[in-house]
NULONU-997934 format. One line per 3 residues: number of its first residue (from 1); their letters; for each residue x, y, z of C-alpha. Coordinates in Angstrom, 2 decimals. Layout:
N
NUM) A) X/Y/Z  ...
END
This chain:
403
1) MKC) -3.95/-18.12/15.74  -2.93/-15.33/18.13  -3.42/-11.62/17.56
4) RSC) -0.25/-9.95/16.33  -0.84/-7.05/18.72  -2.43/-8.31/21.94
7) NKE) -1.78/-12.07/21.69  -5.45/-12.97/22.29  -7.16/-15.76/20.31
10) DFL) -10.74/-14.55/19.77  -11.44/-13.43/16.18  -14.17/-12.45/13.76
13) DFI) -13.44/-13.93/10.31  -15.18/-11.70/7.79  -13.42/-11.54/4.41
16) SLN) -12.25/-14.37/2.18  -10.78/-13.64/-1.26  -9.84/-17.23/-2.03
19) KQP) -6.35/-18.33/-3.03  -4.14/-15.86/-4.86  -0.46/-15.51/-5.75
22) PAN) 1.48/-12.62/-4.15  0.19/-9.40/-5.69  3.58/-8.07/-6.81
25) AFL) 4.92/-11.41/-8.07  4.90/-10.47/-11.76  5.96/-13.27/-14.07
28) KES) 7.83/-14.23/-17.18  5.98/-16.75/-19.33  8.47/-19.42/-18.24
31) DFK) 7.41/-18.88/-14.60  3.75/-19.84/-15.06  4.13/-23.49/-14.01
34) QET) 6.02/-22.61/-10.82  3.46/-20.06/-9.62  2.05/-20.61/-6.12
37) AYP) -1.24/-19.32/-4.71  -2.02/-18.73/-1.03  -5.26/-18.05/0.89
40) LDV) -6.16/-14.38/1.23  -8.43/-14.18/4.28  -8.91/-11.33/6.76
43) TCC) -9.92/-11.49/10.41  -10.41/-9.04/13.28  -9.25/-9.42/16.88
46) KDC) -12.30/-9.04/19.12  -10.13/-7.73/21.95  -7.95/-4.95/20.45
49) LLV) -9.83/-4.52/17.11  -6.74/-5.08/14.96  -7.71/-6.29/11.48
52) QLT) -5.12/-8.72/10.11  -4.47/-11.59/7.74  -5.05/-15.09/9.04
55) DES) -2.00/-17.22/9.75  -2.82/-19.36/6.70  -2.64/-16.21/4.53
58) YIP) 0.76/-15.13/5.83  3.69/-15.35/3.39  7.29/-15.00/4.69
61) RDK) 8.66/-11.54/3.89  11.69/-12.86/1.96  9.31/-14.22/-0.68
64) LFL) 7.81/-10.76/-1.17  10.42/-8.04/-0.74  13.96/-9.08/-1.69
67) DYA) 13.33/-8.23/-5.34  10.49/-5.78/-5.75  8.71/-4.51/-8.85
70) YAS) 7.21/-1.33/-7.43  9.18/1.92/-7.72  7.40/4.81/-5.99
73) SIS) 9.00/7.53/-8.12  7.09/6.34/-11.21  3.91/7.98/-9.90
76) GGL) 3.73/11.75/-10.23  1.10/11.77/-7.48  3.40/9.98/-5.05
79) RNH) 6.39/12.16/-5.94  4.32/15.22/-5.07  3.09/13.57/-1.87
82) FNQ) 6.63/12.88/-0.66  7.85/16.31/-1.71  5.17/17.81/0.54
85) LAK) 6.05/15.45/3.39  9.73/16.43/3.12  8.77/20.11/3.41
88) KIK) 6.61/19.35/6.46  9.41/17.42/8.19  11.92/20.20/7.51
91) SEF) 9.61/23.00/8.70  8.05/21.32/11.78  10.88/19.31/13.30
94) NTK) 14.41/20.08/14.42  15.90/17.40/12.21  19.56/16.48/12.29
97) LVV) 18.86/13.00/10.91  15.84/11.44/9.19  15.64/7.66/8.68
100) DIG) 13.19/6.28/6.12  12.16/2.66/6.67  11.25/0.95/3.41
103) SND) 12.73/3.83/1.41  12.05/2.18/-1.97  13.93/4.04/-4.74
106) GVL) 14.54/7.11/-2.56  11.36/9.00/-3.42  11.37/10.71/0.03
109) LKP) 15.14/10.77/0.54  15.70/12.98/-2.50  13.52/15.95/-1.46
112) LIE) 14.74/15.63/2.13  18.35/15.99/0.98  17.36/18.90/-1.23
115) SGC) 15.81/20.60/1.81  19.05/20.21/3.76  18.31/17.16/5.94
118) SVV) 20.78/14.37/6.63  19.10/11.09/5.64  19.48/7.32/5.62
121) GVE) 17.17/4.92/3.82  16.60/1.29/4.80  15.34/-0.87/1.92
124) PAR) 15.45/-4.71/1.70  14.80/-4.93/-2.07  18.22/-5.25/-3.70
127) NLA) 17.17/-3.71/-7.01  15.65/-0.61/-5.40  18.44/-0.07/-2.87
130) EQA) 21.00/-0.28/-5.66  19.04/2.20/-7.78  18.85/4.67/-4.86
133) NDN) 22.54/4.40/-4.05  23.43/4.86/-7.73  21.49/8.14/-7.51
136) GLD) 23.49/9.29/-4.49  20.77/8.50/-1.92  22.35/6.83/1.11
139) TIC) 20.47/3.53/1.45  21.20/0.44/3.55  20.06/-2.74/1.77
142) SYF) 18.53/-4.56/4.72  15.41/-5.12/6.71  14.94/-2.72/9.60
145) NKE) 16.34/-4.64/12.57  18.64/-4.27/15.58  21.78/-4.70/13.49
148) TVN) 20.67/-1.92/11.11  19.78/0.33/14.05  23.19/-0.16/15.64
151) KII) 24.92/0.64/12.34  22.95/3.87/11.89  23.60/4.99/15.48
154) SDK) 27.32/4.19/15.10  27.63/6.01/11.77  25.17/8.90/12.14
157) GKA) 23.80/9.06/15.67  20.16/8.87/16.75  17.33/9.97/14.48
160) DVI) 15.10/12.97/15.17  12.49/11.68/12.71  11.87/8.11/11.53
163) VAS) 9.41/7.61/8.68  7.58/4.46/7.62  5.35/5.22/4.63
166) NVF) 3.15/2.29/3.62  5.52/-0.29/5.07  4.37/-0.54/8.70
169) AHL) 1.51/-2.82/7.66  3.97/-5.04/5.75  6.38/-5.93/8.53
172) EEY) 6.65/-8.92/10.81  7.75/-9.01/14.46  5.92/-5.74/15.08
175) HII) 6.77/-5.54/18.77  10.49/-6.04/18.10  10.44/-3.41/15.35
178) IED) 8.73/-0.85/17.59  11.40/-1.41/20.24  14.09/-0.97/17.55
181) VKS) 12.41/2.31/16.53  12.50/3.46/20.17  16.23/2.63/20.34
184) LLS) 17.02/4.65/17.22  14.74/7.60/18.02  16.12/10.57/19.97
187) DNG) 14.36/11.39/23.25  12.20/14.11/21.69  12.02/12.46/18.26
190) TYI) 8.94/11.53/16.24  8.06/8.34/14.42  5.84/9.14/11.41
193) VEV) 3.78/6.22/10.12  1.60/6.32/7.00  -0.77/3.39/6.54
196) QYF) -3.89/2.70/4.57  -6.83/3.49/6.81  -9.24/0.63/7.36
199) ADM) -12.13/3.01/8.06  -11.62/4.50/4.58  -11.46/1.01/3.12
202) IEE) -14.89/0.33/4.60  -16.38/3.66/3.54  -14.95/3.67/0.00
205) MTF) -15.20/-0.11/-0.61  -11.50/-0.38/-1.48  -11.14/-4.12/-0.98
208) DNI) -8.35/-4.17/-3.58  -6.01/-2.81/-0.90  -6.10/-6.27/0.67
211) YHE) -3.13/-8.38/-0.39  -0.47/-10.57/1.19  2.07/-7.76/1.67
214) HVL) -0.43/-5.97/3.95  -0.55/-8.10/7.06  -2.28/-5.49/9.24
217) YYT) -5.16/-3.06/8.49  -5.26/-0.20/10.97  -7.86/1.99/12.55
220) LHS) -6.68/4.66/14.96  -8.13/2.55/17.77  -6.00/-0.47/16.93
223) MRN) -2.86/1.58/16.24  -3.08/3.33/19.61  -3.60/-0.01/21.34
226) LFN) -0.43/-1.35/19.73  1.83/1.60/20.54  0.48/1.97/24.07
229) KHN) 1.93/-1.46/24.84  5.37/0.08/24.17  4.81/3.28/26.17
232) MNV) 4.62/5.30/22.97  1.81/7.73/22.21  0.07/8.47/18.92
235) YRV) -0.05/12.19/19.63  -1.24/13.57/16.26  -3.04/12.15/13.22
238) ERI) -3.84/13.44/9.74  -6.07/12.03/7.00  -4.21/11.81/3.68
241) ATH) -5.35/10.78/0.20  -2.69/8.25/-0.78  -3.66/4.68/-1.72
244) GGS) -7.37/5.36/-1.64  -7.35/6.81/1.89  -4.65/6.67/4.56
247) IRA) -3.68/8.17/7.89  -0.40/9.74/8.89  0.24/9.13/12.59
250) YIS) 2.86/10.97/14.64  4.19/8.85/17.50  6.47/9.86/20.36
253) KNR) 7.90/8.65/23.63  6.71/11.70/25.56  4.42/14.10/23.64
256) DTE) 0.86/14.80/24.79  -2.16/13.78/22.75  -3.46/16.50/20.43
259) QSV) -7.06/17.24/19.49  -6.76/15.54/16.07  -6.43/12.14/17.77
262) IDL) -9.39/12.71/20.06  -11.54/13.86/17.13  -10.75/10.84/14.93
265) INQ) -11.26/8.38/17.78  -14.71/9.88/18.39  -15.47/9.73/14.66
268) EKQ) -14.53/6.03/14.54  -16.92/5.34/17.41  -19.72/7.30/15.74
271) NGI) -19.19/5.39/12.46  -19.28/2.01/14.16  -15.70/1.05/13.33
274) DNF) -15.58/-0.86/16.62  -18.81/-2.67/15.70  -18.38/-6.12/14.17
277) RTM) -21.65/-5.75/12.26  -19.97/-2.92/10.32  -17.28/-5.33/9.16
280) EDF) -19.81/-7.96/8.12  -21.76/-5.33/6.17  -18.51/-4.35/4.43
283) NDK) -18.04/-7.91/3.23  -21.63/-8.04/1.94  -21.10/-4.82/-0.06
286) LQR) -17.74/-6.09/-1.29  -19.34/-9.21/-2.75  -21.97/-7.08/-4.53
289) NMN) -19.25/-4.80/-5.96  -17.30/-7.75/-7.34  -20.45/-9.18/-8.87
292) EIR) -21.19/-5.86/-10.63  -17.70/-5.79/-12.18  -17.95/-9.46/-13.16
295) ELF) -21.33/-8.92/-14.83  -20.00/-5.90/-16.76  -17.14/-7.95/-18.17
298) ERL) -19.44/-10.81/-19.07  -21.63/-8.37/-21.06  -18.70/-6.67/-22.79
301) NKE) -17.12/-10.02/-23.67  -20.38/-11.19/-25.28  -20.28/-7.99/-27.35
304) NKK) -16.67/-8.83/-28.37  -15.32/-5.61/-26.93  -11.56/-5.16/-26.73
307) IFG) -10.54/-4.20/-23.19  -7.13/-2.95/-22.08  -6.16/-2.22/-18.49
310) YGA) -4.13/0.74/-17.24  -1.93/0.40/-14.18  -0.58/-2.78/-12.62
313) PAK) -0.29/-1.90/-8.92  -0.63/-4.71/-6.39  -4.29/-3.78/-5.91
316) SST) -4.97/-4.75/-9.52  -3.93/-8.33/-8.75  -6.36/-8.53/-5.84
319) MIN) -9.22/-7.22/-7.96  -8.48/-9.36/-11.02  -8.02/-12.60/-9.09
322) SIG) -10.89/-12.03/-6.66  -13.34/-11.41/-9.51  -11.90/-14.20/-11.66
325) LNN) -10.71/-12.20/-14.65  -7.85/-13.34/-16.87  -6.16/-12.76/-20.24
328) KDI) -9.35/-13.75/-22.07  -11.19/-10.84/-20.45  -8.42/-8.24/-20.69
331) DLI) -6.05/-8.21/-23.69  -3.21/-6.42/-21.93  -2.40/-3.96/-19.16
334) IED) -0.56/-0.70/-19.79  1.97/0.20/-17.12  4.26/3.21/-16.78
337) SPL) 6.92/1.36/-14.78  9.63/-0.26/-16.96  10.13/-2.78/-14.11
340) KQG) 6.82/-4.44/-15.03  6.71/-4.00/-18.80  7.26/-7.28/-20.65
343) LFT) 6.01/-9.34/-17.69  2.63/-10.95/-16.92  0.21/-10.33/-14.06
346) PGS) 0.14/-12.81/-11.15  -2.49/-15.53/-11.48  -4.32/-14.02/-14.45
349) HIP) -1.28/-13.95/-16.81  -2.26/-10.74/-18.61  0.67/-9.27/-20.59
352) ITS) 1.98/-5.88/-19.44  3.18/-3.30/-21.95  4.13/0.36/-22.19
355) PDI) 1.61/3.17/-22.87  2.94/3.51/-26.43  0.67/0.63/-27.44
358) LKT) -2.02/3.33/-27.66  -0.20/4.86/-30.63  -1.14/1.85/-32.76
361) ETP) -4.12/0.15/-31.05  -7.47/1.46/-29.83  -9.37/-0.57/-27.22
364) DYL) -13.12/-0.25/-26.83  -12.59/0.33/-23.10  -9.65/1.14/-20.85
367) MIF) -10.05/-0.32/-17.34  -8.15/1.87/-14.87  -6.80/-0.44/-12.19
370) AWN) -4.80/2.37/-10.60  -8.20/3.94/-9.98  -7.00/6.33/-7.25
373) YSD) -5.03/8.10/-10.00  -7.82/7.90/-12.59  -7.99/11.66/-13.26
376) EII) -4.22/11.82/-13.76  -4.26/8.77/-16.05  -7.20/9.94/-18.18
379) KKV) -5.57/13.35/-18.69  -2.26/11.73/-19.67  -3.91/9.31/-22.14
382) EDK) -6.00/12.01/-23.81  -3.19/14.59/-23.92  -0.64/12.17/-25.39
385) YQK) -2.63/9.49/-27.21  -6.39/9.49/-27.88  -9.87/9.80/-26.39
388) LNY) -11.23/6.49/-25.06  -14.05/4.91/-23.06  -13.02/4.19/-19.47
391) IVP) -14.02/1.78/-16.71  -13.20/3.05/-13.20  -13.93/0.11/-10.86
394) MPE) -13.60/1.77/-7.46  -14.78/3.12/-5.07  -17.92/2.32/-7.05
397) LKV) -18.12/1.01/-10.60  -18.27/3.83/-13.14  -18.17/3.78/-16.97
400) ILK) -17.03/6.98/-18.68  -17.93/7.18/-22.37  -16.00/9.47/-24.72
403) E) -17.92/12.37/-26.16
END
């Protein structure tokens, strides 16, 4: 195996979550026999510090993204996040054209248009691109590649801002894609990348953010190393709350480094993010966390407690399959997205239903798999349905009992 950033071959293997199916490969009952599991192992390049999946864990992108069951607009938290990002782009940059890579159902395109920006989305999932276009959000159904870049330049010109929100860790051929970004970006333009932050994953124990779609797991150190190879500079960075802890990096061909980058680099050094012992300690804590959740379910099952889940994001698949839970442990999972209702979870085959099940059934506990939105979910359940007992598994296991 060679590092996807620096091409070196010296690695620290430190996390193994066994074999799992793709986290967003939700199933019909007739699909169970055809389901395929793949290793889910994580390693770190000892040279450039890039954390990444092993080659054996890599799944070709066409098997993951051409038909996709995650629509960003379902989450009120994400809609608000992208509304705020649209306002920031409009106010801080002289934007004639914004291109959104991995634009999903247009959750960022919509507020950008409303603010007066010209936009183009690039989205490989046919179902999501069609949905966005039906809503009047200009979206090219394609991967981001040279052909797509040439089409955008021909039709619209170069982009002043290019955004990649929670897709830059999903892509393959990273060096080619960065060069394509440079080709599309105007001379003074900015590439804005949002990715889950590996330092937050360590601090908050969010191992459920590891799944096959996420090939790379960035620190600021490793991100700077990657873009420096292409004569691009991460000139500004912000910590943001999405997906359990992320960073928003601003990257340019010619802008000078700002204090925010220097400060976060120093913080990473102080916290030992460049220390391999830190990564090994993370794996030790991860195993203890999984054991705690497993032991809780074993106790509740012996007491014949009825457990429902709430939220079927990809991270729920990692947690369920890593711990070894299945449809005997969890009766069903409630999910707001109609794209997933009526299907079954990957590997564990737990049925997924709408929240209205709570009008007629009362579980003893509701396990919140979309734990980073636990406050929002609890408020919604109690305002619309009933008071319940809750299990919030991350960043540390917590049981909330109704009064």
